[in-house]
MITOR-203965 format. One record per residue (C-alpha): residue number from 1; x, y, z; residue in one letter. Coordinates in Angstrom, 1 decimal. Layout:
<rs>
+-----+--------+--------+--------+----+
|   i |     xx |     yy |     zz | aa |
+-----+--------+--------+--------+----+
| NUM |      X |      Y |      Z |  A |
...
+-----+--------+--------+--------+----+
</rs>
This chain:
<rs>
+-----+--------+--------+--------+----+
|   i |     xx |     yy |     zz | aa |
+-----+--------+--------+--------+----+
|   1 |  -49.5 |  -75.8 |  -36.1 |  M |
|   2 |  -46.3 |  -76.7 |  -34.1 |  Q |
|   3 |  -45.7 |  -80.2 |  -32.8 |  S |
|   4 |  -45.1 |  -80.8 |  -29.1 |  T |
|   5 |  -41.5 |  -81.8 |  -29.8 |  T |
|   6 |  -40.8 |  -78.5 |  -31.5 |  S |
|   7 |  -42.3 |  -76.5 |  -28.6 |  R |
|   8 |  -40.1 |  -78.4 |  -26.2 |  Y |
|   9 |  -37.0 |  -77.7 |  -28.3 |  L |
|  10 |  -37.9 |  -74.0 |  -28.5 |  I |
|  11 |  -38.5 |  -73.9 |  -24.7 |  L |
|  12 |  -35.2 |  -75.7 |  -24.1 |  A |
|  13 |  -33.3 |  -73.2 |  -26.3 |  A |
|  14 |  -34.9 |  -70.2 |  -24.6 |  M |
|  15 |  -34.1 |  -71.5 |  -21.2 |  L |
|  16 |  -30.5 |  -72.2 |  -22.2 |  S |
|  17 |  -30.1 |  -68.7 |  -23.6 |  L |
|  18 |  -31.5 |  -67.3 |  -20.4 |  G |
|  19 |  -29.1 |  -69.4 |  -18.3 |  A |
|  20 |  -26.2 |  -68.3 |  -20.5 |  L |
|  21 |  -27.1 |  -64.6 |  -20.2 |  A |
|  22 |  -27.5 |  -64.9 |  -16.4 |  F |
|  23 |  -24.1 |  -66.5 |  -16.1 |  S |
|  24 |  -22.5 |  -63.7 |  -18.1 |  V |
|  25 |  -24.2 |  -61.0 |  -16.0 |  V |
|  26 |  -23.4 |  -62.8 |  -12.8 |  A |
|  27 |  -19.7 |  -63.0 |  -13.6 |  R |
|  28 |  -19.5 |  -59.3 |  -14.6 |  S |
|  29 |  -20.9 |  -58.1 |  -11.2 |  V |
|  30 |  -18.0 |  -57.4 |   -8.8 |  T |
|  31 |  -18.7 |  -57.1 |   -5.1 |  Q |
|  32 |  -17.2 |  -54.1 |   -3.3 |  G |
|  33 |  -15.4 |  -54.5 |    0.0 |  P |
|  34 |  -17.5 |  -55.1 |    3.2 |  V |
|  35 |  -17.6 |  -52.0 |    5.3 |  R |
|  36 |  -18.6 |  -51.1 |    8.9 |  W |
|  37 |  -18.0 |  -48.2 |   11.2 |  P |
|  38 |  -14.4 |  -48.2 |   12.6 |  T |
|  39 |  -14.2 |  -44.7 |   14.0 |  E |
|  40 |  -14.3 |  -44.7 |   17.8 |  E |
|  41 |  -17.1 |  -42.1 |   17.9 |  Q |
|  42 |  -19.5 |  -44.5 |   16.3 |  F |
|  43 |  -18.8 |  -47.5 |   18.5 |  V |
|  44 |  -18.0 |  -46.0 |   21.9 |  S |
|  45 |  -20.4 |  -45.9 |   24.8 |  A |
|  46 |  -20.0 |  -43.2 |   27.3 |  E |
|  47 |  -19.2 |  -44.5 |   30.8 |  G |
|  48 |  -18.6 |  -48.0 |   29.6 |  R |
|  49 |  -15.3 |  -49.7 |   29.1 |  S |
|  50 |  -14.8 |  -51.6 |   25.8 |  S |
|  51 |  -12.4 |  -53.8 |   24.0 |  Q |
|  52 |  -11.4 |  -53.4 |   20.4 |  P |
|  53 |  -13.8 |  -55.1 |   18.1 |  G |
|  54 |  -13.3 |  -58.6 |   16.8 |  S |
|  55 |  -14.3 |  -59.7 |   13.3 |  T |
|  56 |  -15.3 |  -63.1 |   11.9 |  E |
|  57 |  -16.3 |  -64.0 |    8.4 |  R |
|  58 |  -18.9 |  -66.7 |    8.1 |  I |
|  59 |  -19.8 |  -67.6 |    4.5 |  N |
|  60 |  -20.1 |  -64.3 |    2.7 |  D |
|  61 |  -21.1 |  -62.3 |    5.8 |  T |
|  62 |  -18.8 |  -60.3 |    8.1 |  Q |
|  63 |  -19.7 |  -60.2 |   11.8 |  F |
|  64 |  -18.1 |  -57.4 |   13.8 |  V |
|  65 |  -18.5 |  -57.7 |   17.6 |  T |
|  66 |  -17.6 |  -55.2 |   20.3 |  R |
|  67 |  -18.0 |  -55.9 |   24.1 |  E |
|  68 |  -18.9 |  -53.2 |   26.6 |  Y |
|  69 |  -19.0 |  -53.4 |   30.4 |  A |
|  70 |  -19.9 |  -51.3 |   33.4 |  K |
|  71 |  -20.0 |  -52.8 |   36.9 |  G |
|  72 |  -21.6 |  -56.2 |   36.6 |  G |
|  73 |  -23.5 |  -55.4 |   33.4 |  T |
|  74 |  -22.3 |  -56.4 |   30.0 |  A |
|  75 |  -23.4 |  -55.5 |   26.5 |  A |
|  76 |  -22.4 |  -56.6 |   23.0 |  S |
|  77 |  -22.7 |  -54.8 |   19.8 |  L |
|  78 |  -22.8 |  -57.2 |   16.8 |  V |
|  79 |  -22.9 |  -55.8 |   13.3 |  I |
|  80 |  -23.7 |  -58.3 |   10.5 |  K |
|  81 |  -22.5 |  -56.8 |    7.2 |  T |
|  82 |  -21.9 |  -57.9 |    3.7 |  G |
|  83 |  -22.4 |  -57.0 |    0.1 |  T |
|  84 |  -24.8 |  -59.8 |   -0.8 |  A |
|  85 |  -28.4 |  -59.0 |    0.3 |  A |
|  86 |  -29.4 |  -62.6 |    0.8 |  K |
|  87 |  -26.6 |  -63.1 |    3.3 |  G |
|  88 |  -28.0 |  -60.3 |    5.4 |  I |
|  89 |  -31.8 |  -60.7 |    4.9 |  Y |
|  90 |  -32.2 |  -64.5 |    4.8 |  R |
|  91 |  -32.2 |  -65.2 |    8.5 |  S |
|  92 |  -33.8 |  -63.1 |   11.2 |  G |
|  93 |  -32.0 |  -61.9 |   14.3 |  P |
|  94 |  -33.7 |  -64.6 |   16.4 |  D |
|  95 |  -32.4 |  -67.5 |   14.4 |  V |
|  96 |  -29.1 |  -67.9 |   16.3 |  P |
|  97 |  -31.0 |  -68.0 |   19.5 |  F |
|  98 |  -33.8 |  -70.4 |   18.4 |  L |
|  99 |  -31.2 |  -72.8 |   17.0 |  G |
| 100 |  -29.6 |  -73.1 |   20.4 |  T |
| 101 |  -32.7 |  -73.7 |   22.6 |  G |
| 102 |  -33.7 |  -70.2 |   23.6 |  F |
| 103 |  -37.3 |  -69.1 |   23.8 |  S |
| 104 |  -38.1 |  -65.8 |   22.2 |  I |
| 105 |  -40.7 |  -63.2 |   23.3 |  S |
| 106 |  -41.3 |  -59.6 |   22.3 |  P |
| 107 |  -39.3 |  -57.0 |   24.1 |  A |
| 108 |  -41.3 |  -54.6 |   26.3 |  P |
| 109 |  -42.5 |  -51.8 |   24.0 |  A |
| 110 |  -41.0 |  -49.0 |   26.2 |  E |
| 111 |  -37.5 |  -50.4 |   25.5 |  F |
| 112 |  -37.7 |  -50.8 |   21.7 |  V |
| 113 |  -37.2 |  -47.6 |   19.6 |  P |
| 114 |  -39.8 |  -47.1 |   16.9 |  R |
| 115 |  -37.7 |  -47.7 |   13.8 |  L |
| 116 |  -38.8 |  -48.8 |   10.4 |  N |
| 117 |  -36.8 |  -51.9 |    9.9 |  G |
| 118 |  -36.0 |  -52.6 |   13.5 |  G |
| 119 |  -37.3 |  -54.1 |   16.6 |  G |
| 120 |  -36.4 |  -56.1 |   19.7 |  G |
| 121 |  -37.0 |  -59.3 |   21.6 |  F |
| 122 |  -36.0 |  -61.2 |   24.8 |  V |
| 123 |  -34.2 |  -64.5 |   24.4 |  A |
| 124 |  -34.2 |  -66.8 |   27.5 |  E |
| 125 |  -32.7 |  -70.2 |   28.2 |  R |
| 126 |  -32.4 |  -71.3 |   31.8 |  G |
| 127 |  -30.6 |  -68.6 |   33.8 |  E |
| 128 |  -29.5 |  -66.8 |   30.6 |  Q |
| 129 |  -31.5 |  -63.9 |   29.2 |  S |
| 130 |  -30.7 |  -61.3 |   26.6 |  Y |
| 131 |  -32.5 |  -58.2 |   25.5 |  L |
| 132 |  -31.8 |  -57.9 |   21.7 |  V |
| 133 |  -32.3 |  -54.9 |   19.5 |  F |
| 134 |  -31.9 |  -55.1 |   15.8 |  Y |
| 135 |  -32.3 |  -53.0 |   12.6 |  A |
| 136 |  -31.9 |  -53.7 |    8.9 |  Y |
| 137 |  -30.0 |  -50.9 |    7.3 |  D |
| 138 |  -28.5 |  -50.4 |    3.9 |  E |
| 139 |  -27.4 |  -47.5 |    1.7 |  R |
| 140 |  -30.9 |  -46.2 |    1.3 |  R |
| 141 |  -31.6 |  -46.2 |    5.1 |  G |
| 142 |  -33.6 |  -48.5 |    7.4 |  L |
| 143 |  -35.8 |  -50.6 |    5.1 |  L |
| 144 |  -36.4 |  -53.6 |    7.3 |  G |
| 145 |  -36.5 |  -57.2 |    6.1 |  N |
| 146 |  -39.7 |  -57.2 |    4.1 |  G |
| 147 |  -40.8 |  -57.1 |    0.6 |  A |
| 148 |  -39.6 |  -53.6 |   -0.2 |  S |
| 149 |  -36.0 |  -54.4 |    0.9 |  A |
| 150 |  -35.9 |  -57.7 |   -1.0 |  W |
| 151 |  -37.3 |  -56.0 |   -4.1 |  T |
| 152 |  -34.7 |  -53.2 |   -4.0 |  L |
| 153 |  -32.0 |  -55.8 |   -3.4 |  A |
| 154 |  -33.2 |  -57.8 |   -6.5 |  A |
| 155 |  -33.2 |  -54.6 |   -8.6 |  V |
| 156 |  -29.7 |  -53.8 |   -7.4 |  D |
| 157 |  -28.6 |  -57.3 |   -8.4 |  G |
| 158 |  -30.1 |  -57.0 |  -11.9 |  V |
| 159 |  -28.4 |  -53.6 |  -12.3 |  L |
| 160 |  -25.1 |  -54.9 |  -10.9 |  G |
| 161 |  -25.0 |  -52.6 |   -7.9 |  Q |
| 162 |  -23.7 |  -53.7 |   -4.6 |  T |
| 163 |  -25.9 |  -53.6 |   -1.5 |  D |
| 164 |  -23.8 |  -51.3 |    0.7 |  H |
+-----+--------+--------+--------+----+
</rs>
């Protein structure tokens, strides 16, 4: 029969080997470049004027923003993209609004397209209001932000595949 001390030593050795193996695998995975649609046909809106898109990198996530206008109505297209799944999935689309004092309510059902992995909400604060549509997409298609998307992202990480 093994003593408690020997069990602890075996456990410590196993955990150390696991940590070492993980660090070797983590260093060998290279992230590909972040990509987003740049062709005008994918980002144009008929009948609306637009400005060239702007990009901003925050942590390991790239935000691409394009503004559209027609008359007194304005719209923004924001694409959040990256090669690290947790950078994309970890915070929902309402987090930037909730963190700045907006109240969130579901968008009227007739405005929100029925997409797996997508949805919409209304964000309001004082005189400001926004109708927000969102979708979680990756190389396999629209998967959403649920268990299946996280599981596939974890499998990709173990296999050393990037999430784009």
